[in-house]
C-alpha positions as CSV (number, residue, x, y, z in Angstrom):
1,X,12.9,-10.5,3.3
2,X,10.1,-8.2,4.4
3,X,12.0,-5.1,3.1
4,X,12.4,-6.8,-0.3
5,X,8.6,-7.4,-0.4
6,X,7.9,-3.8,0.5
7,X,10.3,-2.7,-2.3
8,X,8.4,-4.9,-4.7
9,X,5.2,-3.3,-3.6
10,X,6.7,0.2,-4.1
11,X,7.7,-0.8,-7.7
12,X,4.2,-2.1,-8.3
13,X,2.8,1.3,-7.1
14,X,5.1,3.0,-9.7
15,X,4.0,0.6,-12.4
16,X,0.3,1.2,-11.6
17,X,0.7,4.9,-11.8
18,X,2.6,4.6,-15.0
19,X,-0.1,2.4,-16.5
20,X,-2.8,4.9,-15.4
21,X,-0.9,7.7,-16.9
22,X,-0.5,5.9,-20.2
23,X,-4.2,5.2,-20.3
24,X,-5.0,8.8,-19.6
25,X,-2.5,10.0,-22.2
26,X,-4.0,7.7,-24.8
27,X,-7.5,8.9,-24.0
28,X,-6.4,12.5,-24.5
29,X,-5.5,11.8,-28.1
30,X,-7.8,12.8,-30.9
31,X,-8.1,9.2,-32.0
32,X,-7.3,7.0,-29.0
33,X,-6.5,3.4,-29.5
34,X,-9.0,1.6,-27.3
35,X,-6.9,-1.5,-27.4
36,X,-4.0,0.4,-25.8
37,X,-6.4,2.0,-23.3
38,X,-7.8,-1.3,-22.3
39,X,-4.3,-2.9,-22.0
40,X,-3.0,-0.1,-19.8
41,X,-6.2,-0.1,-17.7
42,X,-6.0,-3.9,-17.2
43,X,-2.3,-3.6,-16.2
44,X,-3.3,-0.8,-13.8
45,X,-6.0,-2.8,-12.1
46,X,-4.0,-6.0,-11.9
47,X,-1.0,-4.2,-10.4
48,X,-3.3,-2.3,-8.0
49,X,-4.7,-5.6,-6.8
50,X,-1.2,-6.8,-6.2
51,X,-0.4,-3.7,-4.2
52,X,-3.5,-4.1,-2.1
53,X,-2.8,-7.8,-1.5
54,X,0.8,-7.2,-0.5
55,X,-0.1,-4.4,1.9
56,X,-2.8,-6.4,3.5
57,X,-0.4,-9.2,4.0
58,X,2.1,-6.9,5.7
59,X,-0.6,-5.3,7.9
60,X,-1.6,-8.8,9.0
61,X,2.0,-9.7,9.7
62,X,2.5,-6.6,11.8
63,X,-0.6,-7.3,13.9
64,X,0.7,-10.8,14.5
65,X,4.2,-9.8,15.6
66,X,3.1,-6.9,17.7
67,X,3.4,-7.5,21.4
68,X,1.3,-6.4,24.4
69,X,4.2,-4.4,25.7
70,X,3.9,-0.6,25.3
71,X,6.3,1.1,23.0
72,X,9.2,2.6,24.9
73,X,8.4,6.2,25.5
74,X,4.7,5.7,24.8
75,X,2.0,6.4,27.3
76,X,-0.1,3.6,25.9
77,X,-0.1,0.6,28.3
78,X,-0.5,-3.1,27.5
79,X,-4.1,-3.1,28.7
80,X,-6.7,-0.3,28.6
81,X,-7.1,1.8,31.7
82,X,-3.6,1.2,33.0
83,X,-2.0,4.2,31.4
84,X,-1.4,7.2,33.6
85,X,-0.5,10.4,31.8
86,X,0.8,13.3,33.7
87,X,1.7,16.6,32.2
88,X,4.0,18.8,34.2
């Protein structure tokens, strides 16, 4: 389920970039349609908000499921000050 949500966020990033590009393209025309620019800009902002919300949700999830156990192969211990690093 989490991977599907991340795929949806990735699609939203692509949609946001496409909307931003369309807005810029319209603005580069000699006589831009402000209605089209506003529509693309609105889509960009809404989609970007969805991306931010989705990523925040996943970051919060990751902080909740992380454990106090160090990652295998990591020198970072569960509590500060208990990690001994030796370089040979």
